[in-house]
N, C-alpha and C positions, 0 to 999 in steps of 0.2 A: 600527614596526619600524626606522625610521631613527634613532630617538631612542635605541633600545636598542643600536645599533651605535655611535652618537656618544658615549654616555655609559658606555663601559666594558665592554658585554657582548661577548663574542668571538662570531665568527660560528660556532663550532661549538656553544656553549652554546644560541645563538639557534636554530640549525637542529634542535638536539634537542628545544627547547621546542616549536617548530612541528610537529615530526613527533609528538610526544606529543599536543599539541591536535588534530592532524588525526587521529589513531587514536580520540581520546575522541569527536570528531564522528562518526566513521563508526560507533563503537559505538552511539551514541545513535540514529542514523538507523536502524540496523539494529534496535534495540530497540523503536523506534516502529513500524517496518515489520511486525515480528512481533506486536506488540501490536494494532495496527488491523487487521492481516490476520486474526488470530483473531477480534477482535469483528465484523469484517464478515462472516466466514464464519458464525459461531454465529447471527448475526441473519439473515443469509440462509437458512439452515435452518429457523430459526423461521417466517420468513415463507412459505417454501415449504410447510411443515407446516399453518400456518394457512390458506393458500389451498386445500390439499387438503381440510381439515377443513370448510371452508365449502362444500364440493361442487363447486368449480370445476376442471374436468379440462382443463389447459393442453395436454396432448399431443393429445387429441381436437379441441380447438378450433383449434389450430394446423394440424392435417392436414385438417379442414374447409374452414378458410380458405384453405389451399393449393389445395385442389380447386376451390373457389369462384373464386379468382383464375384458375386455369388454364382454367376453363370459360368465363369472362367475357372472354377476351382476344380 
């Protein structure tokens, strides 16, 4: 940044270039967030369906574990 100012680039052009770079960085961060959010959501649904197809009932197991914990306090 210092060399850009020292070698003839004015501050307005430098600020504009930095603003554009920041906007591009934010866009790529948002794109990565949406991509990995979508991928992790789909994989989560697939794992959940796989668990239920295997015959594991997580709600009943959690409820029985809760009452087992309460009765052994």
